[in-house]
C-alpha positions as CSV (number, residue, x, y, z in Angstrom):
1,M,22.1,3.9,-35.4
2,L,21.6,0.8,-33.8
3,L,19.9,2.9,-30.5
4,I,17.4,4.4,-32.9
5,C,16.4,0.7,-34.8
6,A,15.9,-0.6,-31.7
7,L,13.5,2.3,-30.5
8,C,11.9,1.9,-33.9
9,T,11.4,-1.5,-33.4
10,F,9.6,-1.1,-29.9
11,A,7.4,1.8,-31.1
12,I,6.4,-0.1,-34.2
13,G,5.2,-2.9,-32.0
14,G,3.3,-0.6,-29.9
15,V,1.5,0.3,-32.7
16,F,0.9,-2.1,-34.6
17,P,0.0,-6.4,-34.2
18,V,3.2,-9.1,-33.9
19,F,2.1,-11.9,-35.7
20,S,2.0,-15.1,-33.4
21,S,4.4,-18.1,-34.7
22,S,3.2,-21.3,-35.5
23,A,4.1,-22.8,-31.9
24,D,2.1,-19.4,-30.3
25,S,-1.0,-20.5,-32.0
26,E,-1.0,-24.3,-31.0
27,K,-0.8,-22.3,-26.7
28,P,-3.8,-23.4,-25.4
29,L,-6.1,-21.1,-24.6
30,V,-5.9,-21.9,-21.2
31,S,-3.0,-22.7,-19.5
32,E,-3.2,-25.9,-17.6
33,K,-2.5,-24.3,-14.5
34,Y,-5.5,-22.8,-14.6
35,T,-7.3,-25.0,-16.4
36,V,-11.1,-26.1,-14.4
37,V,-13.2,-29.5,-14.5
38,D,-15.9,-28.7,-12.2
39,Y,-17.3,-26.4,-9.7
40,C,-19.6,-25.4,-7.4
41,G,-20.7,-22.2,-5.3
42,E,-22.9,-20.1,-3.9
43,S,-24.0,-16.1,-4.5
44,N,-20.6,-15.2,-2.6
45,F,-18.3,-17.8,-2.9
46,S,-17.5,-20.5,-5.1
47,I,-14.9,-23.7,-5.2
48,Y,-13.6,-25.0,-8.5
49,K,-11.4,-28.6,-8.6
50,N,-8.3,-28.4,-11.4
51,K,-7.9,-31.4,-13.9
52,D,-5.9,-33.1,-11.0
53,G,-8.6,-33.4,-8.7
54,Y,-7.6,-30.8,-6.0
55,L,-10.0,-28.0,-5.0
56,Y,-9.4,-24.1,-5.3
57,A,-11.7,-21.6,-3.8
58,S,-12.5,-17.8,-3.9
59,G,-15.1,-15.1,-3.1
60,D,-16.6,-14.4,0.5
61,N,-14.7,-16.0,3.5
62,S,-16.8,-14.2,6.3
63,V,-17.3,-17.9,8.0
64,G,-14.2,-19.8,6.9
65,Q,-15.9,-21.2,3.6
66,L,-12.3,-20.8,1.4
67,G,-11.1,-23.4,3.8
68,R,-8.0,-20.8,4.1
69,K,-7.3,-21.4,7.7
70,Q,-8.2,-18.1,8.8
71,L,-11.7,-16.1,8.3
72,G,-12.4,-13.1,6.8
73,G,-9.7,-11.5,4.4
74,K,-10.1,-10.6,0.9
75,S,-12.9,-11.8,-1.4
76,K,-11.7,-10.9,-4.9
77,I,-8.8,-13.5,-4.2
78,E,-6.6,-16.2,-6.9
79,P,-7.8,-19.1,-6.1
80,L,-4.7,-20.4,-6.8
81,E,-3.4,-19.0,-3.7
82,G,-4.3,-22.2,-1.5
83,R,-5.2,-26.1,-2.1
84,I,-7.8,-26.5,0.4
85,L,-7.1,-30.6,0.6
86,S,-4.3,-32.8,0.2
87,E,-6.5,-35.4,-1.3
88,K,-7.8,-36.0,-4.5
89,T,-12.1,-34.9,-4.6
90,V,-14.6,-36.5,-6.6
91,A,-17.9,-34.7,-5.0
92,F,-18.3,-31.9,-3.4
93,D,-21.3,-29.5,-2.6
94,T,-21.5,-26.0,-1.0
95,G,-24.3,-24.7,1.1
96,R,-26.1,-21.4,1.4
97,S,-25.0,-20.4,5.0
98,G,-21.3,-20.8,4.2
99,F,-20.1,-24.4,3.9
100,V,-18.6,-26.8,2.1
101,L,-18.5,-30.5,1.8
102,A,-16.1,-32.8,-0.3
103,V,-15.5,-36.5,-0.9
104,T,-12.3,-37.8,-1.6
105,E,-10.9,-40.4,-3.8
106,S,-11.1,-43.0,-0.8
107,G,-14.4,-41.8,0.1
108,K,-13.8,-40.1,2.9
109,L,-15.7,-36.7,3.6
110,Y,-14.7,-33.6,4.8
111,G,-16.3,-30.3,5.6
112,W,-15.2,-26.5,6.5
113,G,-17.1,-23.2,6.7
114,N,-20.4,-22.7,9.3
115,N,-20.9,-25.5,11.6
116,S,-23.9,-23.6,13.1
117,N,-26.3,-26.2,12.9
118,G,-23.9,-29.2,12.9
119,Q,-23.7,-29.5,9.0
120,L,-20.2,-30.4,9.4
121,G,-20.9,-33.2,11.7
122,K,-19.2,-30.7,15.0
123,E,-21.0,-30.1,18.0
124,I,-22.6,-26.6,18.0
125,K,-21.0,-24.2,20.5
126,T,-23.8,-21.4,20.1
127,L,-27.0,-22.8,18.7
128,N,-28.7,-20.9,16.0
129,D,-26.4,-17.9,16.2
130,P,-24.8,-16.6,12.5
131,E,-22.6,-14.1,14.5
132,D,-20.9,-16.6,16.6
133,K,-17.2,-17.6,14.5
134,S,-16.8,-20.1,17.2
135,N,-19.0,-22.1,15.1
136,C,-16.8,-21.9,12.0
137,Y,-13.9,-23.8,10.8
138,A,-11.8,-22.1,8.5
139,T,-9.6,-25.7,7.8
140,P,-11.5,-28.8,6.7
141,L,-12.4,-31.3,9.2
142,K,-12.9,-35.0,8.4
143,I,-16.3,-36.2,9.1
144,E,-16.8,-39.5,10.7
145,L,-19.7,-41.5,8.5
146,P,-21.3,-44.8,10.2
147,S,-19.6,-48.0,9.9
148,G,-19.4,-49.6,6.6
149,C,-20.7,-46.1,4.7
150,V,-18.5,-45.1,2.1
151,A,-19.5,-41.6,0.5
152,A,-20.2,-41.6,-3.6
153,D,-21.9,-38.4,-3.6
154,V,-22.8,-35.6,-1.5
155,Q,-25.5,-32.6,-1.3
156,A,-25.5,-29.7,0.4
157,G,-29.0,-27.7,1.2
158,Y,-29.0,-24.0,3.1
159,S,-27.7,-25.7,6.5
160,Y,-28.1,-29.2,6.1
161,A,-26.6,-31.9,4.2
162,L,-27.2,-35.3,2.0
163,L,-24.8,-38.2,1.2
164,L,-25.4,-40.9,-1.0
165,S,-22.9,-44.2,-0.2
166,T,-21.5,-46.5,-2.3
167,D,-24.3,-49.3,-1.4
168,G,-27.4,-46.9,-2.2
169,E,-28.3,-45.7,0.8
170,V,-28.9,-42.0,1.9
171,Y,-27.6,-40.2,5.2
172,A,-29.0,-37.0,6.4
173,W,-27.4,-34.2,9.4
174,G,-27.8,-30.7,10.1
175,Q,-30.7,-28.2,10.4
176,N,-34.0,-30.0,10.6
177,N,-36.0,-26.8,10.8
178,C,-38.7,-28.0,7.7
179,G,-38.2,-31.6,8.2
180,Q,-35.7,-31.7,5.4
181,L,-33.2,-34.4,6.9
182,G,-36.2,-36.9,6.3
183,L,-35.6,-39.1,9.8
184,S,-39.4,-38.7,10.8
185,L,-37.9,-36.2,13.8
186,A,-39.8,-33.2,15.0
187,A,-39.6,-29.8,12.3
188,S,-38.2,-27.3,14.6
189,R,-35.4,-24.7,14.5
190,K,-33.8,-26.4,17.9
191,V,-33.6,-29.8,16.1
192,N,-30.3,-30.4,14.4
193,V,-28.6,-33.4,13.8
194,I,-24.6,-33.5,14.1
195,A,-23.5,-36.9,13.2
196,P,-24.8,-38.3,9.6
197,T,-27.6,-40.3,9.9
198,K,-29.4,-43.1,7.6
199,I,-32.9,-42.8,6.2
200,P,-34.3,-46.2,6.6
201,K,-34.5,-47.7,3.0
202,E,-37.9,-48.8,3.3
203,K,-38.9,-45.1,3.5
204,F,-37.9,-45.6,-0.2
205,G,-39.9,-48.6,-1.0
206,G,-37.3,-50.6,-0.4
207,E,-35.4,-49.8,-3.0
208,N,-31.7,-48.3,-3.4
209,V,-31.4,-44.9,-4.3
210,T,-29.3,-43.7,-7.3
211,Q,-29.7,-39.6,-6.9
212,I,-29.9,-37.5,-4.3
213,A,-30.1,-33.3,-4.8
214,A,-30.8,-31.1,-1.8
215,A,-32.5,-27.1,-2.1
216,E,-33.2,-24.7,0.4
217,Y,-34.9,-26.5,2.5
218,T,-36.2,-29.5,0.4
219,S,-34.7,-32.8,-0.3
220,Y,-35.2,-35.2,-3.3
221,A,-34.4,-38.8,-4.0
222,V,-34.5,-41.2,-7.0
223,T,-34.7,-44.9,-6.7
224,E,-33.3,-47.3,-9.0
225,S,-36.7,-47.9,-10.6
226,G,-36.8,-44.2,-11.3
227,K,-39.6,-43.1,-8.4
228,L,-39.0,-40.0,-7.4
229,Y,-38.9,-39.1,-3.3
230,A,-39.0,-35.3,-1.7
231,W,-39.6,-34.4,1.8
232,G,-38.8,-30.9,3.7
233,D,-40.5,-27.8,3.4
234,P,-43.6,-28.1,0.7
235,D,-44.5,-23.9,1.1
236,V,-44.4,-23.5,-2.8
237,G,-44.8,-26.8,-4.1
238,Q,-41.6,-28.0,-4.0
239,L,-43.2,-31.6,-3.4
240,C,-44.8,-32.2,-6.3
241,D,-47.2,-34.2,-4.8
242,G,-50.4,-32.8,-6.3
243,E,-51.8,-31.0,-3.2
244,T,-54.5,-28.0,-4.3
245,D,-52.9,-25.5,-1.9
246,A,-49.4,-25.0,-0.5
247,Q,-49.2,-27.3,2.7
248,S,-48.4,-25.8,5.7
249,D,-47.3,-28.9,7.6
250,Y,-43.7,-30.0,6.8
251,V,-43.3,-33.5,5.7
252,T,-40.8,-35.2,7.7
253,E,-40.1,-38.3,5.9
254,P,-40.0,-39.6,1.9
255,K,-42.9,-38.7,0.5
256,E,-43.6,-40.4,-3.2
257,S,-43.7,-37.7,-5.6
258,L,-46.5,-38.0,-9.0
259,L,-43.0,-38.3,-11.2
260,S,-42.1,-41.6,-12.3
261,N,-39.5,-42.9,-14.3
262,V,-37.0,-40.4,-13.1
263,K,-33.6,-40.4,-14.9
264,K,-32.1,-37.1,-13.1
265,V,-33.5,-34.4,-10.5
266,S,-31.9,-31.0,-10.1
267,A,-33.0,-28.4,-8.0
268,E,-31.8,-25.3,-6.2
269,S,-34.1,-22.7,-3.8
270,T,-37.4,-23.5,-4.4
271,T,-37.6,-24.9,-8.3
272,A,-37.1,-28.2,-9.3
273,M,-36.6,-29.9,-12.3
274,A,-36.7,-33.7,-13.6
275,L,-35.9,-35.4,-16.8
276,T,-37.6,-38.5,-17.8
277,T,-36.0,-41.8,-19.4
278,D,-38.3,-40.9,-22.5
279,G,-36.9,-37.5,-22.2
280,K,-39.6,-35.6,-21.2
281,V,-38.6,-32.4,-19.0
282,F,-40.9,-31.6,-15.9
283,V,-40.7,-28.2,-13.5
284,W,-42.3,-27.5,-10.3
285,G,-42.8,-25.4,-7.1
286,N,-41.7,-21.6,-7.8
287,N,-42.2,-19.5,-11.0
288,L,-41.6,-16.3,-9.9
289,F,-38.6,-15.4,-12.2
290,G,-40.7,-17.3,-15.1
291,Q,-37.9,-20.5,-14.5
292,F,-40.8,-22.9,-15.7
293,G,-40.1,-21.9,-19.5
294,V,-43.6,-22.2,-20.6
295,G,-44.2,-19.0,-21.7
296,R,-46.2,-18.0,-18.7
297,I,-45.8,-17.5,-15.3
298,D,-49.4,-17.8,-13.7
299,V,-50.1,-21.7,-13.2
300,S,-51.8,-23.0,-10.5
301,E,-54.9,-20.9,-9.9
302,N,-52.6,-17.7,-11.1
303,K,-50.2,-18.8,-8.4
304,K,-46.5,-18.7,-9.6
305,W,-46.1,-22.0,-8.3
306,S,-47.2,-25.1,-8.9
307,N,-47.4,-28.4,-6.7
308,T,-47.6,-31.0,-10.0
309,P,-45.1,-31.2,-12.8
310,V,-45.0,-28.9,-15.5
311,E,-44.0,-29.9,-18.6
312,I,-41.7,-28.0,-20.8
313,E,-42.6,-28.9,-24.0
314,K,-40.6,-26.1,-26.8
315,V,-37.6,-24.7,-26.8
316,Y,-36.4,-22.0,-29.3
317,D,-33.6,-20.5,-30.9
318,A,-32.5,-16.9,-30.3
319,T,-34.8,-15.0,-32.9
320,G,-37.9,-16.6,-31.4
321,S,-38.3,-19.6,-33.7
322,E,-39.3,-23.1,-32.5
323,E,-36.5,-25.7,-32.8
324,L,-36.8,-29.6,-32.5
325,A,-34.4,-30.5,-30.0
326,E,-34.2,-34.0,-27.9
327,I,-33.0,-32.8,-23.8
328,V,-30.5,-35.2,-22.6
329,D,-29.7,-33.3,-19.2
330,I,-31.1,-30.3,-17.6
331,A,-29.7,-28.1,-14.6
332,C,-32.0,-26.1,-12.4
333,G,-30.5,-22.9,-10.9
334,G,-33.6,-22.2,-9.2
335,I,-34.2,-18.5,-10.7
336,A,-32.7,-19.3,-14.0
337,N,-33.1,-23.2,-15.2
338,F,-31.5,-25.0,-18.2
339,L,-31.6,-27.5,-20.6
340,L,-29.0,-29.6,-23.0
341,S,-30.2,-30.9,-26.1
342,S,-28.6,-34.0,-27.4
343,S,-26.9,-31.7,-30.4
344,G,-24.8,-29.8,-27.5
345,A,-27.0,-26.7,-27.4
346,V,-28.0,-25.0,-24.6
347,Y,-31.1,-23.2,-23.3
348,A,-32.1,-20.9,-20.9
349,C,-35.0,-19.2,-19.4
350,G,-35.8,-17.1,-16.2
351,S,-34.1,-14.4,-14.4
352,G,-31.6,-13.0,-16.6
353,G,-31.2,-9.1,-16.0
354,A,-27.6,-9.8,-15.1
355,G,-26.2,-12.2,-17.4
356,E,-27.4,-15.3,-15.5
357,L,-28.9,-16.9,-18.7
358,G,-25.4,-16.5,-21.0
359,F,-27.1,-13.8,-23.1
360,I,-28.9,-10.3,-22.3
361,A,-32.7,-11.0,-21.5
362,A,-33.6,-7.6,-23.0
363,G,-32.7,-8.9,-26.2
364,S,-35.2,-12.0,-26.3
365,P,-38.3,-12.0,-27.5
366,F,-39.4,-13.6,-24.8
367,E,-38.1,-11.2,-22.3
368,T,-41.0,-9.5,-19.9
369,E,-39.3,-7.4,-17.0
370,G,-36.0,-9.0,-17.3
371,K,-37.3,-12.2,-17.5
372,V,-37.4,-14.7,-20.2
373,I,-40.2,-17.4,-19.8
374,S,-39.3,-19.5,-23.0
375,P,-36.2,-21.5,-22.8
376,T,-33.6,-19.8,-25.5
377,K,-30.6,-20.9,-27.4
378,I,-27.6,-19.6,-25.9
379,T,-25.3,-18.3,-28.5
380,F,-21.1,-18.9,-28.3
381,Y,-18.5,-16.5,-29.0
382,E,-14.9,-17.4,-30.0
383,P,-13.0,-16.8,-27.0
384,L,-9.7,-15.2,-25.9
385,S,-6.9,-15.7,-23.6
386,V,-7.1,-13.7,-20.5
387,E,-4.2,-14.6,-20.1
388,D,-2.8,-13.3,-22.8
389,L,-4.8,-9.8,-22.9
390,T,-4.1,-9.3,-19.2
391,S,-0.3,-9.3,-20.2
392,S,-0.5,-7.1,-23.3
393,G,-3.0,-4.7,-21.5
394,K,-5.2,-4.7,-24.6
395,P,-9.0,-4.1,-24.0
396,T,-11.9,-6.5,-24.2
397,D,-14.6,-4.4,-22.6
398,G,-14.5,-6.5,-19.6
399,T,-15.1,-10.3,-21.6
400,P,-12.8,-12.4,-23.2
401,V,-14.6,-13.2,-26.0
402,D,-14.5,-11.8,-29.7
403,K,-18.4,-11.1,-29.9
404,T,-18.0,-10.3,-33.6
405,K,-17.4,-14.2,-33.6
406,E,-19.8,-16.8,-33.4
407,K,-18.6,-20.1,-32.5
408,T,-20.0,-23.4,-32.7
409,V,-19.7,-25.2,-29.5
410,R,-21.1,-28.9,-28.6
411,I,-21.8,-28.9,-25.1
412,V,-22.0,-32.6,-23.4
413,E,-22.3,-31.7,-19.7
414,F,-23.7,-29.5,-17.1
415,I,-21.3,-28.8,-14.3
416,G,-23.0,-27.2,-12.0
417,T,-25.4,-24.0,-11.7
418,I,-27.0,-21.9,-9.2
419,G,-28.8,-19.8,-11.6
420,E,-26.7,-16.6,-10.8
421,R,-23.6,-18.5,-12.3
422,T,-23.7,-21.6,-14.4
423,F,-20.7,-23.7,-15.6
424,V,-20.9,-26.0,-18.6
425,K,-18.4,-28.6,-20.0
426,D,-17.9,-29.1,-24.1
427,E,-17.0,-32.0,-25.9
428,D,-13.2,-31.5,-26.0
429,G,-13.5,-31.1,-22.4
430,N,-13.1,-27.6,-21.9
431,V,-15.2,-25.5,-19.4
432,W,-17.2,-22.5,-20.0
433,S,-19.3,-20.2,-17.3
434,W,-21.2,-17.0,-17.7
435,G,-23.3,-15.1,-15.2
436,K,-23.0,-12.8,-12.0
437,N,-19.1,-11.8,-11.4
438,T,-18.6,-9.5,-8.8
439,D,-16.1,-11.4,-7.0
440,G,-14.6,-13.2,-10.0
441,Q,-16.5,-16.2,-9.3
442,V,-17.5,-16.9,-12.8
443,G,-13.7,-17.8,-13.7
444,S,-13.2,-15.3,-16.4
445,G,-10.2,-14.2,-15.4
446,N,-11.5,-11.1,-14.1
447,V,-14.5,-9.3,-12.2
448,S,-16.3,-7.5,-15.1
449,A,-19.5,-8.6,-16.3
450,T,-20.3,-12.0,-17.9
451,N,-23.4,-12.3,-20.3
452,V,-21.9,-14.8,-22.3
453,P,-20.2,-17.9,-22.3
454,V,-16.3,-17.8,-21.6
455,R,-13.6,-20.1,-21.1
456,T,-13.4,-20.9,-17.0
457,T,-10.0,-20.1,-15.9
458,L,-8.5,-20.2,-12.6
459,F,-6.4,-16.9,-13.7
460,R,-7.0,-14.0,-11.9
461,D,-6.1,-10.3,-12.3
462,K,-7.3,-8.8,-8.9
463,D,-7.3,-5.2,-10.8
464,Y,-8.0,-6.4,-13.8
465,D,-11.1,-4.2,-14.2
466,V,-9.7,-0.8,-12.7
467,K,-7.0,-1.5,-15.5
468,I,-9.6,-1.7,-18.2
469,K,-11.2,1.6,-16.8
470,E,-8.3,3.7,-16.1
471,K,-5.5,2.2,-18.9
472,N,-4.9,4.6,-21.5
473,Y,-4.3,2.6,-24.4
474,L,-2.9,5.4,-26.7
475,L,-0.1,5.8,-24.0
476,E,2.6,3.3,-25.4
477,P,2.0,4.3,-29.2
478,I,2.5,8.2,-28.3
479,I,5.6,7.3,-26.1
480,G,7.6,5.1,-28.3
481,L,6.6,7.6,-31.4
482,S,8.0,10.3,-28.9
483,V,11.2,8.2,-28.3
484,I,11.6,8.0,-32.0
485,F,11.5,12.0,-32.4
486,G,13.6,12.5,-29.8
487,A,15.8,10.4,-30.7
488,A,16.3,11.8,-34.2
489,A,16.0,15.2,-33.1
490,L,19.1,14.7,-30.5
491,F,20.8,12.7,-33.8
492,F,20.3,15.8,-36.1
493,V,21.2,18.0,-33.4
494,A,24.7,15.9,-32.8
495,T,25.2,16.0,-36.4
496,E,24.9,19.6,-36.6
497,L,27.5,20.5,-33.9
498,K,29.7,17.8,-35.2
499,W,29.9,19.5,-38.8
500,A,30.1,23.1,-37.3
501,K,33.1,21.9,-35.2
502,Q,34.5,20.6,-38.1
503,R,33.7,23.9,-40.2
504,R,35.2,25.8,-37.0
505,L,38.4,23.4,-37.1
506,E,39.0,24.2,-41.1
507,K,38.6,28.1,-41.3
508,A,40.9,27.7,-38.3
509,K,43.5,26.4,-40.9
510,K,42.6,28.7,-43.2
511,N,43.6,31.6,-40.9
């Protein structure tokens, strides 16, 4: 009987939910081991910082950009399989050619991945040959800085880098094919700088620089008085200089833009944004995906770009109603751009065919051909623990949230975006993310499409998406019920045999 009771308990547990104790209800949604506090990535790989300040990676490793001491390997990889640096990191960035730069707590600079243009500060073995793996370093290398230079921030372009020192100086190195280094050197694929080199302060009007940004082939710097300087590729108006047509000549040294009183600049690919001290938002460059958020894509004489700053003046809720919002932060993802209000709401515009905006573009009143052309509020939902879901085998439609329950979430900071993927932090310090998730880079715990914000985690179930498709979720309760009926049948058979034996014995005594 005890066996039957145990089997019944097992089976019922497979059919009916087990109520958690108060201790379980207090369990954090993301275990401390898997907590993410900072992020940067490219289309095919991601770098994460955990709560202790250490870096981990996932995604493509063809040129050693995961820092795992080897080239290649699995892409759908668990980030916690290897810490990249032994020292804690304060700033890091990734370049589209497949390299990573990181500044440690002590102000040292390290790099790993692709060095085909000297972006890791090492001699180039085969110039401009991406197939030559001898230019790749899968182990972090210390990049020597000039005497007296202490790194505060680092930004990576396609195959070049900018560094901001603690004393407000700007250094550049790597590829200079479009003049993006700002060192007044010839713009040529043959010109590469393999050591961090200072851009003279007089190029910034003698002022200290407070912020830097590196897009694909264009660089930006904000000075302490709020002036914005730009240099490099001007092809689709990235310099914000008001030229009547896209320039054919590259700009090889910092050039003052049309904007002033700039509080923050954000740039990706061939688009840039600026937030001014009075809360205005401007965008310029490429508008091919409607990422300007101004309700049209035919700016600058019907060209899909602008070389003058275009102000984003309106934001909307998910139904298309205009909202009043004080914008306090911006994040340019190139193909998709994001705004943050003082109330903690996030607004998105641009490319959204694969969930890049944090919602399904087709449901937006401002959608046209997969593009959302006006900033629209993102809806947050009740998050679920992907760790618990995975261990229990419960289906989640691929996304660990309950889409039947909206949740009030106050976002306070943009952590990072490349348009395809975006990471933000809420007022409680929790990180949320959304976007393309082919190799699990969004941090949802699996590799399913993520078109709504999810709680970011370093946890990975490498085959989770396969399990969701192939697992028969009725199997466990069916097995449980089968065991019950089978055990019951055995019990009745055994009882019947016992009574039959007893009757034979009694009949034998009578005879």
